[in-house]
C-alpha positions as CSV (number, residue, x, y, z in Angstrom):
1,M,-99.4,-190.5,-2.5
2,N,-99.9,-186.7,-2.1
3,Q,-102.5,-185.7,0.2
4,A,-104.2,-182.6,-1.1
5,F,-106.9,-180.3,-0.3
6,L,-110.1,-179.1,-3.0
7,G,-111.2,-175.9,-3.0
8,I,-114.6,-174.8,-4.7
9,D,-116.2,-172.3,-5.9
10,I,-119.6,-172.8,-7.6
11,S,-122.1,-170.9,-9.4
12,K,-125.1,-171.6,-11.3
13,K,-123.5,-172.9,-14.3
14,T,-119.8,-173.5,-13.5
15,F,-117.4,-174.2,-10.5
16,D,-114.0,-173.7,-10.3
17,V,-111.6,-175.1,-8.1
18,A,-108.1,-175.0,-6.7
19,L,-106.3,-178.3,-6.1
20,L,-103.8,-177.5,-3.6
21,V,-100.9,-180.3,-3.0
22,K,-98.0,-179.2,-0.7
23,N,-96.7,-175.9,-2.6
24,D,-97.8,-176.5,-5.6
25,T,-101.9,-175.2,-6.3
26,K,-103.8,-176.1,-9.7
27,T,-107.0,-174.5,-10.9
28,K,-109.5,-175.4,-13.2
29,K,-112.7,-174.5,-14.2
30,F,-115.7,-177.3,-15.1
31,N,-119.1,-177.1,-16.1
32,N,-121.7,-176.6,-13.0
33,N,-123.4,-180.4,-14.4
34,K,-123.0,-184.6,-14.8
35,Q,-120.7,-184.4,-17.6
36,G,-118.6,-181.5,-15.5
37,F,-118.7,-183.4,-12.3
38,S,-117.1,-186.8,-13.9
39,K,-114.4,-184.3,-15.7
40,L,-113.8,-182.9,-12.4
41,L,-113.4,-186.5,-11.1
42,T,-110.9,-187.9,-13.8
43,W,-108.8,-184.5,-13.4
44,I,-108.3,-185.6,-10.3
45,N,-107.6,-189.2,-10.4
46,N,-105.0,-188.3,-13.1
47,K,-103.3,-186.1,-10.3
48,K,-102.2,-189.3,-8.7
49,I,-103.4,-187.7,-4.9
50,V,-104.6,-188.8,-2.0
51,L,-107.7,-186.4,-1.8
52,S,-108.2,-185.9,2.2
53,Q,-111.1,-183.1,1.9
54,A,-113.1,-181.0,-0.7
55,C,-114.7,-177.2,0.2
56,M,-117.3,-175.8,-0.9
57,E,-119.9,-172.6,0.5
58,S,-123.1,-173.3,1.0
59,T,-125.6,-170.7,-1.9
60,G,-128.8,-172.7,-1.9
61,T,-129.4,-175.2,-4.1
62,Y,-126.0,-174.5,-6.7
63,G,-123.9,-177.0,-5.5
64,E,-126.0,-180.0,-3.9
65,A,-125.9,-181.7,-6.9
66,L,-121.7,-181.6,-6.6
67,A,-121.5,-182.2,-2.7
68,G,-124.1,-185.1,-3.8
69,F,-122.4,-186.5,-6.2
70,L,-118.3,-186.2,-4.2
71,Y,-119.8,-187.7,-1.7
72,N,-121.1,-190.7,-3.4
73,N,-117.8,-191.0,-4.7
74,E,-116.1,-191.5,-1.3
75,I,-114.4,-187.8,-1.7
76,P,-114.8,-186.5,1.8
77,V,-116.6,-183.0,1.4
78,S,-117.6,-179.8,3.6
79,V,-120.3,-177.5,3.0
80,V,-119.6,-174.4,4.9
81,N,-121.8,-171.0,6.0
82,P,-120.3,-168.5,3.4
83,A,-119.7,-165.8,6.6
84,R,-116.8,-168.4,7.8
85,I,-115.0,-168.1,4.3
86,K,-115.4,-164.6,4.2
87,G,-114.2,-164.1,8.1
88,F,-111.4,-166.3,6.6
89,S,-110.4,-163.8,3.7
90,Q,-110.2,-161.2,6.5
91,S,-107.8,-163.0,8.7
92,E,-105.5,-162.9,5.6
93,L,-105.8,-159.2,4.4
94,T,-107.3,-160.7,1.2
95,R,-107.8,-158.0,-1.2
96,N,-108.6,-158.8,-4.8
97,K,-111.4,-161.2,-5.4
98,N,-112.4,-163.8,-8.3
99,D,-113.1,-167.2,-8.8
100,I,-110.2,-168.6,-9.2
101,L,-109.1,-166.8,-6.1
102,D,-112.1,-167.9,-4.4
103,A,-111.4,-171.4,-5.0
104,K,-107.7,-171.0,-3.7
105,L,-109.0,-168.9,-0.5
106,I,-111.0,-172.3,-0.2
107,G,-108.9,-174.8,-0.3
108,R,-107.0,-172.8,2.2
109,F,-109.8,-172.9,4.6
110,C,-110.3,-176.3,4.3
111,K,-106.3,-177.6,4.5
112,L,-105.9,-175.2,8.0
113,M,-109.6,-175.5,9.5
114,T,-110.7,-178.8,8.6
115,P,-114.4,-178.4,8.6
116,S,-116.3,-180.8,9.6
117,L,-118.2,-182.9,6.7
118,W,-121.4,-182.7,4.7
119,E,-123.9,-185.4,4.7
120,P,-126.5,-185.7,2.1
121,T,-129.8,-184.7,3.4
122,P,-132.8,-187.3,3.7
123,E,-135.1,-186.9,0.5
124,K,-138.2,-186.8,2.3
125,I,-136.8,-183.1,4.3
126,R,-134.9,-182.4,0.9
127,V,-138.3,-182.1,-1.0
128,L,-139.8,-181.3,2.3
129,Q,-136.8,-177.8,1.7
130,Q,-137.9,-177.1,-1.1
131,W,-141.6,-177.0,-0.8
132,V,-140.9,-174.6,2.6
133,R,-139.2,-172.4,0.2
134,R,-141.5,-173.0,-2.4
135,L,-143.8,-171.4,0.0
136,D,-142.0,-168.5,1.0
137,D,-141.3,-167.0,-2.3
138,L,-145.3,-167.0,-3.2
139,I,-146.4,-165.5,-0.3
140,A,-143.3,-162.8,-1.0
141,M,-144.9,-162.3,-4.5
142,H,-148.2,-161.9,-3.7
143,I,-147.1,-158.9,-0.8
144,M,-145.4,-157.2,-3.8
145,E,-148.6,-157.8,-5.7
146,E,-150.8,-156.4,-3.3
147,N,-149.1,-153.5,-2.2
148,R,-148.4,-152.4,-6.0
149,L,-152.5,-152.7,-5.8
150,K,-152.6,-149.8,-3.3
151,V,-150.3,-147.3,-5.7
152,V,-151.3,-148.5,-9.2
153,D,-153.8,-146.5,-11.6
154,D,-156.8,-148.0,-11.7
155,Y,-156.5,-149.5,-15.5
156,L,-154.1,-152.4,-13.8
157,K,-156.1,-153.0,-10.8
158,P,-158.1,-156.1,-12.2
159,H,-155.0,-157.6,-13.9
160,L,-152.8,-157.2,-10.4
161,R,-156.4,-158.6,-9.1
162,G,-156.2,-161.8,-10.6
163,Q,-152.4,-162.0,-9.9
164,T,-153.2,-162.2,-6.2
165,R,-156.3,-164.3,-6.8
166,Y,-153.9,-166.7,-8.7
167,L,-151.1,-166.2,-5.9
168,K,-153.6,-167.0,-2.9
169,N,-154.7,-170.2,-4.9
170,Q,-151.5,-171.4,-5.1
171,I,-150.3,-170.8,-1.2
172,K,-153.2,-172.5,-0.8
173,K,-151.8,-175.5,-2.4
174,V,-148.2,-175.3,-2.2
175,K,-149.4,-175.4,2.2
176,D,-151.7,-178.7,1.4
177,I,-148.8,-180.4,-0.2
178,I,-147.0,-179.9,2.9
179,N,-149.3,-180.9,5.5
180,K,-149.6,-184.4,3.3
181,H,-146.1,-184.7,2.8
182,I,-145.7,-184.2,6.9
183,N,-148.6,-186.9,7.3
184,K,-147.3,-189.2,4.8
185,H,-144.1,-189.6,6.9
186,D,-144.5,-191.2,10.4
187,D,-141.6,-189.3,12.4
188,L,-142.0,-185.8,11.1
189,K,-146.1,-186.3,12.0
190,S,-144.5,-187.3,15.4
191,K,-142.3,-184.3,15.6
192,S,-145.1,-182.2,14.0
193,D,-147.6,-183.3,16.7
194,L,-144.6,-182.5,19.5
195,L,-144.2,-178.8,17.6
196,Q,-148.1,-178.5,18.5
197,S,-148.1,-178.8,21.6
198,I,-146.0,-175.7,22.2
199,P,-148.6,-172.5,22.4
200,G,-147.5,-169.7,20.5
201,I,-146.4,-172.0,17.0
202,G,-148.5,-172.6,14.1
203,G,-148.6,-174.5,10.7
204,A,-146.3,-172.7,8.6
205,T,-143.4,-172.0,11.8
206,I,-143.6,-176.1,12.5
207,S,-143.4,-177.0,8.7
208,Q,-140.3,-174.3,8.7
209,I,-138.6,-176.2,12.1
210,L,-139.4,-179.6,10.3
211,A,-137.4,-179.0,7.4
212,F,-133.8,-177.3,8.6
213,I,-133.8,-177.9,12.0
214,G,-135.6,-181.0,12.9
215,D,-132.8,-183.0,13.1
216,T,-131.7,-182.9,16.4
217,S,-128.2,-184.3,15.7
218,K,-127.2,-182.0,13.8
219,F,-126.4,-179.5,16.4
220,K,-125.0,-180.0,19.8
221,N,-127.5,-178.2,22.1
222,A,-129.3,-175.5,21.9
223,K,-126.9,-172.4,21.5
224,E,-126.1,-174.5,18.5
225,V,-129.5,-174.3,16.8
226,A,-130.1,-170.5,18.3
227,A,-127.1,-169.8,16.0
228,F,-128.0,-171.5,13.2
229,V,-130.8,-169.9,12.8
230,G,-129.0,-166.3,13.8
231,L,-130.4,-165.5,17.1
232,N,-128.0,-165.6,19.2
233,P,-126.7,-162.3,21.1
234,R,-123.7,-160.6,19.3
235,Q,-121.8,-158.3,21.5
236,R,-119.9,-154.8,21.2
237,Q,-118.1,-154.4,24.0
238,S,-114.1,-153.7,23.9
239,G,-112.5,-151.5,26.9
240,T,-113.9,-148.6,28.4
241,S,-114.3,-146.8,24.7
242,V,-116.5,-149.8,22.7
243,N,-119.6,-150.3,24.9
244,G,-122.0,-150.8,21.5
245,R,-125.8,-152.7,22.6
246,T,-126.2,-156.4,22.3
247,R,-128.1,-157.2,19.6
248,L,-129.2,-160.3,17.3
249,S,-126.1,-161.9,14.7
250,K,-128.7,-162.1,12.1
251,T,-125.8,-165.3,10.8
252,G,-128.3,-167.3,10.2
253,N,-131.1,-168.8,8.1
254,S,-133.2,-165.3,7.8
255,A,-136.6,-167.6,6.8
256,L,-136.4,-169.3,9.6
257,R,-135.6,-166.7,12.1
258,K,-138.7,-164.6,10.2
259,A,-141.2,-167.9,10.9
260,F,-140.5,-167.5,14.1
261,Y,-141.0,-163.7,14.9
262,M,-144.8,-163.6,15.0
263,P,-145.0,-166.9,17.3
264,A,-143.2,-165.0,19.6
265,V,-145.4,-162.2,19.2
266,V,-148.4,-165.0,20.0
267,A,-146.2,-166.7,22.8
268,M,-146.1,-163.2,24.8
269,K,-149.9,-163.5,25.8
270,C,-150.6,-167.1,25.5
271,N,-147.5,-168.7,26.8
272,P,-147.2,-169.4,30.3
273,I,-143.1,-169.5,30.5
274,L,-143.0,-166.9,28.0
275,K,-145.3,-164.5,29.5
276,E,-143.6,-164.3,33.0
277,F,-140.4,-164.3,30.7
278,K,-141.5,-161.2,28.7
279,N,-143.1,-159.3,32.6
280,R,-139.0,-159.9,34.0
281,L,-137.8,-158.5,30.7
282,E,-140.2,-155.7,31.2
283,K,-139.7,-154.9,34.4
284,A,-135.3,-154.4,33.6
285,G,-136.3,-152.0,31.2
286,K,-135.4,-153.7,28.1
287,P,-137.2,-153.2,24.7
288,K,-139.5,-154.0,23.2
289,M,-137.9,-155.4,20.2
290,V,-135.1,-156.8,22.8
291,I,-137.7,-158.8,24.1
292,I,-139.3,-159.9,21.2
293,G,-135.5,-161.2,20.1
294,A,-135.5,-162.8,23.6
295,I,-138.5,-164.9,22.9
296,M,-137.7,-166.0,19.5
297,R,-134.5,-167.6,21.3
298,K,-136.2,-168.9,24.3
299,L,-139.1,-170.6,21.7
300,V,-135.7,-171.8,19.3
301,H,-134.7,-173.2,22.7
302,I,-137.9,-174.8,23.6
303,S,-138.4,-176.5,20.2
304,Y,-135.0,-178.3,20.0
305,G,-135.7,-179.3,23.8
306,I,-138.8,-180.8,22.7
307,L,-138.0,-182.7,19.5
308,K,-134.5,-183.5,21.3
309,S,-136.7,-185.6,24.5
310,G,-139.5,-186.4,22.7
311,T,-141.8,-185.0,24.9
312,A,-144.9,-182.7,24.5
313,F,-144.8,-178.8,25.8
314,D,-145.7,-178.8,29.9
315,E,-145.2,-175.7,31.2
316,N,-144.1,-176.9,34.7
């Protein structure tokens, strides 16, 4: 039987696949639902091949069900950062783009790069992630309505005030749900208690950490966590002609990165380790935003170290 690799380009309602077998490529479109998953499995089985690996981009919630289906049917599947696929496309000098071509591209990436395999997120973490994302959405909507309230005519203000009150109430309810969910699970509660020992880290950031980086086994070291959040430095230097400023890569979880901003601002004043670190950077002439970015990264490192070791924060 021939070995094969499956590239999957997923969207909300459908997904396109490209099956790479030796020098041949077969393509097909399926509905992004249980019936479509079953038809995909039948289509693969009818090809009389050994499917070495399937691969798709990480696209929020659109691909989770399909990835779980493949995993449950013992098909190795990878869910990769879209930035990696984009970089691979650029390396091939790809000029055209559509769903079928994207599926073929992902299939070639899978065959050549053999990315690490995906495993389903435990239900308690998946539930926490969904509530944390919901809280982010509600906060964003509340801010939007508050901003509108400042500029609309008077006859609209009573309506907007009602909206902001409703959203504020929903934010409180979701925060309570998140806290109860964390307290209900002993391992999440113990990790939450450890993170609370870090000066500057509050409840909102803790829920983000537990939802997205609480499982330290997913990362080899603290640098990987910082890269996942998008707080790793990105240099822009080449020879003598290019000497750009080092910036944060910002290639990572934007909501999690945002969650570390205010804790960093607070930690500069109350966390003895980071207060000293800030003073050193100031003496070196670093700009304010560079200092905040560096402290955000340090907070990520500290959070990872505390979760990894199971030991509360100790300034010594």
